[in-house]
C-alpha positions as CSV (number, residue, x, y, z in Angstrom):
1,M,-2.0,-3.4,-5.0
2,P,-4.1,-5.3,-6.3
3,I,-3.5,-6.2,-9.6
4,H,-6.4,-4.9,-11.1
5,L,-6.0,-1.1,-10.6
6,L,-6.2,0.9,-13.4
7,T,-3.0,2.6,-14.8
8,T,-2.1,5.8,-16.6
9,A,1.0,7.0,-18.5
10,L,3.7,9.9,-17.5
11,C,6.9,11.8,-18.8
12,V,10.4,10.8,-17.0
13,T,11.2,14.4,-16.3
14,L,11.3,15.4,-12.7
15,L,8.8,18.2,-12.0
16,L,9.5,20.2,-8.2
17,L,6.5,22.8,-7.9
18,T,7.2,24.7,-4.3
19,G,5.1,26.5,-2.2
20,C,4.6,27.2,2.0
21,D,1.6,27.4,2.1
22,A,-1.0,24.2,2.8
23,G,-3.7,23.4,0.9
24,D,-5.2,22.3,-2.4
25,T,-1.2,22.5,-4.1
26,P,1.3,20.2,-3.2
27,Q,4.3,21.8,-1.3
28,L,6.6,19.4,-3.8
29,Q,5.6,17.2,-6.8
30,S,7.8,14.9,-9.0
31,R,7.1,13.2,-12.2
32,Y,8.3,9.9,-11.9
33,A,7.5,7.5,-14.6
34,E,7.0,7.8,-18.6
35,G,4.2,5.1,-20.1
36,T,1.8,2.9,-18.3
37,V,1.8,2.7,-14.5
38,L,1.3,-0.5,-13.6
39,A,2.3,0.1,-9.7
40,A,3.4,2.1,-7.5
41,E,4.2,2.2,-3.1
42,T,5.6,4.4,-0.9
43,S,7.7,3.5,2.3
44,A,6.1,4.4,5.3
45,D,7.7,7.6,5.7
46,G,8.0,8.2,2.1
47,R,11.3,8.0,1.8
48,H,11.6,5.7,-0.7
49,T,9.0,5.1,-4.1
50,L,8.9,2.1,-6.1
51,I,7.5,2.1,-10.0
52,S,7.0,-0.3,-12.2
53,T,5.4,0.4,-15.8
54,G,5.9,-3.2,-17.4
55,P,8.1,-6.0,-17.2
56,G,11.1,-3.6,-15.6
57,P,12.8,-2.5,-14.7
58,V,11.6,-1.1,-11.3
59,Q,12.3,2.5,-11.0
60,V,13.5,3.5,-7.2
61,W,13.2,6.7,-6.2
62,R,14.5,8.5,-3.0
63,H,12.1,11.6,-2.0
64,G,14.0,14.7,-3.2
65,E,16.6,13.4,-6.0
66,P,16.4,14.1,-9.0
67,E,17.3,10.4,-10.9
68,P,16.3,6.9,-9.6
69,R,18.5,5.3,-7.0
70,Y,18.0,1.9,-8.4
71,H,16.4,0.2,-11.1
72,W,15.7,-3.4,-10.5
73,Y,15.3,-6.2,-13.0
74,Q,13.2,-9.3,-11.8
75,D,14.2,-11.2,-14.6
76,E,14.8,-11.9,-18.2
77,S,10.8,-13.0,-18.7
78,L,8.1,-10.3,-20.6
79,Q,6.4,-10.6,-17.2
80,D,4.8,-7.3,-16.0
81,I,5.9,-6.6,-12.3
82,V,2.3,-5.8,-10.9
83,L,2.6,-5.9,-7.5
84,L,5.3,-4.1,-5.1
85,A,5.4,-4.1,-1.8
86,I,8.1,-2.2,1.1
87,S,8.5,-3.6,4.6
88,P,7.4,-1.2,7.4
89,D,11.3,-0.3,8.6
90,G,11.8,0.9,5.1
91,R,14.5,-1.4,4.8
92,A,13.4,-4.0,1.9
93,A,11.2,-4.3,-0.8
94,A,9.6,-6.9,-3.1
95,T,8.8,-6.9,-6.8
96,A,6.5,-9.5,-8.0
97,S,4.8,-10.9,-11.1
98,E,1.7,-13.4,-11.1
99,D,4.2,-16.4,-10.4
100,R,7.4,-14.8,-9.4
101,V,8.9,-12.7,-6.5
102,A,12.0,-10.8,-6.1
103,L,13.3,-9.4,-2.5
104,W,15.7,-6.5,-2.3
105,S,17.5,-4.3,-0.3
106,L,16.3,-1.0,0.3
107,E,19.7,0.1,1.5
108,T,22.0,-1.2,-0.9
109,G,19.6,-2.3,-3.9
110,R,21.1,-5.7,-3.8
111,N,19.0,-8.7,-4.7
112,L,18.1,-10.7,-1.6
113,G,16.3,-13.9,-3.8
114,F,14.1,-15.2,-5.9
115,Y,11.1,-16.9,-5.8
116,Q,9.0,-19.7,-8.1
117,L,5.9,-19.9,-7.1
118,N,3.0,-22.5,-7.9
119,H,-0.4,-20.4,-7.6
120,T,-1.3,-17.1,-9.1
121,L,-0.6,-14.2,-6.8
122,R,-2.9,-11.2,-6.2
123,T,-1.1,-9.7,-3.0
124,L,2.0,-9.5,-0.9
125,A,3.4,-8.2,2.5
126,L,6.8,-7.9,3.9
127,A,8.2,-7.8,8.0
128,D,10.5,-5.5,9.4
129,E,14.1,-6.5,7.6
130,G,12.3,-8.4,4.9
131,R,12.7,-11.5,7.7
132,S,9.5,-12.7,6.7
133,L,6.7,-12.2,3.2
134,L,3.2,-12.8,2.8
135,L,1.6,-14.0,-0.2
136,G,-2.0,-14.0,-1.0
137,Y,-3.2,-16.5,-3.8
138,Q,-6.0,-16.5,-6.4
139,N,-7.1,-19.8,-5.1
140,G,-7.9,-18.8,-1.4
141,E,-4.7,-19.3,0.6
142,A,-2.3,-16.9,2.1
143,E,1.1,-18.1,2.7
144,H,3.9,-17.0,5.3
145,V,7.7,-17.7,4.3
146,N,10.0,-16.8,7.0
147,L,13.1,-16.1,4.9
148,S,15.4,-16.7,7.4
149,N,14.6,-20.1,8.0
150,G,13.0,-21.1,5.1
151,R,9.7,-22.4,7.2
152,R,6.7,-21.8,5.1
153,L,2.9,-21.8,6.9
154,L,-0.3,-22.6,4.8
155,F,-3.4,-20.7,5.8
156,L,-6.4,-22.3,4.7
157,G,-9.2,-20.0,6.3
158,H,-10.5,-18.3,3.6
159,E,-12.7,-19.7,0.9
160,D,-12.5,-17.0,-2.0
161,R,-9.7,-15.0,-3.8
162,I,-7.3,-13.2,-1.6
163,N,-8.0,-9.6,-2.2
164,S,-6.0,-7.7,0.4
165,L,-3.7,-8.7,2.9
166,D,-0.6,-7.2,5.3
167,L,1.7,-8.1,7.6
168,S,2.7,-6.5,11.3
169,A,6.6,-5.3,11.5
170,N,7.7,-8.1,13.4
171,G,5.9,-10.9,11.3
172,R,3.7,-12.5,13.8
173,Y,0.1,-11.2,12.8
174,A,-1.2,-11.6,9.2
175,L,-4.7,-9.7,8.5
176,S,-6.1,-11.4,5.3
177,A,-9.3,-10.3,3.2
178,S,-11.4,-12.6,0.5
179,H,-13.5,-11.7,-2.3
180,D,-16.4,-12.7,-0.2
181,G,-15.9,-10.0,2.3
182,Q,-14.4,-11.9,4.8
183,V,-11.5,-10.7,7.1
184,I,-9.3,-12.3,9.4
185,L,-6.7,-11.8,12.0
186,W,-4.4,-15.0,12.4
187,Q,-1.1,-15.7,14.1
188,T,1.9,-16.6,11.5
189,T,3.2,-19.1,13.9
190,D,0.2,-21.7,14.3
191,A,-2.1,-20.2,11.8
192,A,-4.4,-19.4,14.9
193,I,-7.6,-17.2,14.2
194,L,-7.2,-13.8,16.7
195,A,-10.5,-12.5,15.6
196,R,-12.6,-12.6,12.7
197,W,-15.2,-9.9,10.4
198,Q,-17.3,-9.6,7.9
199,H,-18.0,-7.0,5.2
200,P,-21.5,-7.3,3.0
201,H,-19.2,-6.5,0.1
202,S,-15.8,-7.8,-0.8
203,V,-13.1,-6.2,0.6
204,S,-10.8,-4.6,-1.2
205,L,-7.9,-3.3,1.2
206,V,-7.0,-4.0,4.8
207,R,-3.9,-2.4,7.0
208,L,-2.0,-2.7,10.2
209,D,-0.7,-0.4,12.1
210,Q,3.0,-1.4,12.3
211,D,2.4,-2.5,15.8
212,G,-0.8,-4.6,15.2
213,G,-2.7,-2.7,17.5
214,Y,-5.4,-1.3,14.8
215,A,-6.8,-2.7,11.7
216,F,-8.1,-1.1,8.4
217,S,-10.3,-2.5,6.3
218,A,-12.2,-1.5,3.5
219,D,-15.0,-3.1,0.8
220,A,-15.5,-2.4,-2.9
221,Q,-18.7,-0.4,-1.7
222,G,-16.5,2.4,0.1
223,R,-17.3,1.2,3.5
224,G,-14.0,1.7,5.9
225,I,-14.2,0.6,9.7
226,I,-11.3,0.6,11.8
227,R,-10.7,-1.9,14.6
228,R,-8.9,-2.7,17.5
229,L,-6.9,-5.8,17.8
230,P,-6.3,-8.6,18.7
231,S,-10.6,-8.2,19.5
232,G,-11.5,-7.2,16.4
233,E,-13.9,-4.8,18.0
234,P,-14.7,-1.5,15.8
235,V,-13.4,1.8,16.8
236,A,-15.0,3.8,14.2
237,S,-16.8,3.8,10.6
238,L,-15.5,6.5,8.0
239,Q,-18.1,9.2,7.3
240,V,-17.6,8.9,3.5
241,P,-18.4,12.1,2.3
242,H,-18.4,10.6,-1.5
243,R,-20.8,7.4,-2.6
244,G,-19.1,5.0,-4.7
245,Q,-15.5,6.1,-3.2
246,T,-13.4,3.0,-3.4
247,F,-10.1,3.1,-1.1
248,I,-6.8,1.4,-2.7
249,S,-4.2,2.0,0.0
250,A,-4.1,3.3,4.0
251,R,-1.5,4.3,6.4
252,L,-2.3,4.0,10.1
253,D,-0.6,6.5,12.7
254,P,-2.2,5.7,16.0
255,A,0.6,7.8,18.1
256,N,-1.3,10.9,16.3
257,N,-4.8,9.4,16.2
258,R,-4.1,9.6,12.2
259,L,-5.7,7.3,9.1
260,L,-4.7,8.4,5.6
261,T,-6.6,6.9,3.0
262,G,-5.8,7.2,-1.4
263,G,-8.9,6.1,-3.1
264,T,-10.4,6.6,-6.6
265,A,-10.9,9.3,-8.4
266,R,-7.4,11.3,-7.1
267,R,-8.8,11.5,-3.6
268,L,-6.1,11.6,-0.4
269,D,-8.1,12.0,3.2
270,L,-6.9,12.2,6.4
271,W,-9.0,10.8,8.9
272,Q,-9.3,10.8,13.0
273,L,-8.7,7.3,14.1
274,D,-10.6,7.2,16.9
275,S,-14.0,8.7,15.3
276,G,-14.2,8.4,11.9
277,Q,-13.9,11.8,11.5
278,L,-12.7,13.8,7.8
279,L,-10.2,16.2,8.7
280,D,-8.9,17.3,5.4
281,S,-9.5,15.9,1.9
282,W,-6.6,16.6,-1.5
283,R,-7.2,15.7,-5.2
284,V,-3.8,14.5,-6.4
285,G,-2.2,15.8,-9.7
286,L,-2.9,14.8,-13.3
287,H,-1.4,14.0,-16.5
288,T,-3.4,16.4,-18.6
289,R,-2.6,14.9,-22.0
290,L,-4.2,11.5,-20.9
291,R,-7.7,10.2,-21.2
292,P,-9.7,9.8,-18.7
293,A,-8.6,12.5,-17.2
294,S,-8.4,11.1,-13.4
295,A,-5.8,8.9,-11.2
296,M,-5.8,6.4,-8.1
297,V,-3.4,7.1,-5.5
298,Y,-1.7,4.1,-4.9
299,G,0.6,5.1,-1.8
300,V,0.5,7.1,0.7
301,A,2.7,7.7,4.2
302,F,3.0,10.6,7.3
303,I,6.5,11.9,6.7
304,D,6.2,13.5,9.7
305,R,3.7,15.9,11.9
306,Q,3.4,18.1,9.1
307,R,4.0,16.0,6.1
308,L,2.1,13.8,4.1
309,Y,3.1,12.1,1.1
310,S,0.9,10.2,-1.5
311,I,2.1,8.5,-5.0
312,S,-0.5,7.9,-7.9
313,S,-1.2,6.1,-10.7
314,A,-0.6,9.1,-12.7
315,G,2.6,8.6,-11.3
316,L,3.0,11.7,-9.1
317,G,4.9,11.5,-6.0
318,E,3.4,14.7,-4.1
319,T,4.6,16.5,-0.8
320,W,1.2,17.8,0.9
321,V,1.7,19.8,3.9
322,L,-1.1,20.0,6.7
323,P,-3.1,22.9,7.8
324,Q,-1.8,24.7,11.3
325,R,-4.6,23.1,12.8
326,E,-4.3,19.6,11.8
327,Q,-0.7,19.4,13.1
328,Q,-1.5,18.5,16.7
329,P,-2.5,15.2,17.7
C-alpha cells in the first residue's frame, strides 16, 4: 500500500449487516478501527484483515470474529506503521514503517523477525509462507531478500522511485513499477529482465496472479492494462467508466476469468479478465460523521465464486454477494 494514501477515522464497535440479496448493500459489514486508518490489507481469500492506525499495535482480524485475533507491536518507536503485506497463501504477514520491517505468522501470531533498512521504504510484498521479501525504495532500488538463507539481491533496473511491486507466490518473479511509468518483470534469482512496458503516466499499482501468469498495471490517470506473462503481451485494457478513476488495490482470478479492483471514490469493480469489460460495480461504506465523506478501497479479495470482500480507508470490511449471472466463470 503506497505511503501517501488518504486516511480516515472510525469506531471500534463491530457492526454486522446481513442480507441475502446481491446488490449495493453488503451481506456483511464489520467496523474495525477507531481513529486514523493509515493502512489496511486483506488476505487473498478475505480470511484475515490487517489494520494500522499509527505506531501500533497493528490489529489482526479474522473474518466473522467480534474481536481482533492478534495485536502486533513492531517496536517502541513512535514511527507509524504505513505498509502492510500478506503472503499469497495467507500464512505470513509483514508490517513496516519507512525504515523498519517486521515479519509475522498469521497462524500463531508470533513474530518471525525484525529488519532495519538503510533506505526509505515505499512498498513491499511477500512470497508464500513468508519465505522471501521484496522491498521497493524511494531511491529507485528494489531488493529481494531470501529469508531462508539470508541471500539479498538488489535490482537496479529503475531510474525513479518505486511506487508499487509484487512477488509471485513461489518468490521467483518480481514485478516492479516506478514513478516514471516503467514496469519491469524480473527474476529474483539473477535480476534478469523478462519483460518491460511503459505507461504514459506514473504507475500507481502492479499486481501478479498467484501463479505469475498474468499481470495488472495501472497508472495515476486510471489507465489499467492486463498482460500475459512472461511475454508482457497485452490482453485487455480496462474500460474505465469514470474519468479520473485511480486504482488502489487489485486481485486477479484467472481460473474464473475475473479481476477485482478497488479505487478512489469508494469504487469496488469486477472485470472480465480476458476482455476488460466491467461486469459490476459497488460503492463501499462510509463513516458518515467524517468529512470529506469518501473512502478508498485498500484491499480486495475473492472469498469464493459467489462472494467478494473489501477493506477500505473507512475501516470497514465488507462482504458482497455477486448477482447470479456473474457467478459463472
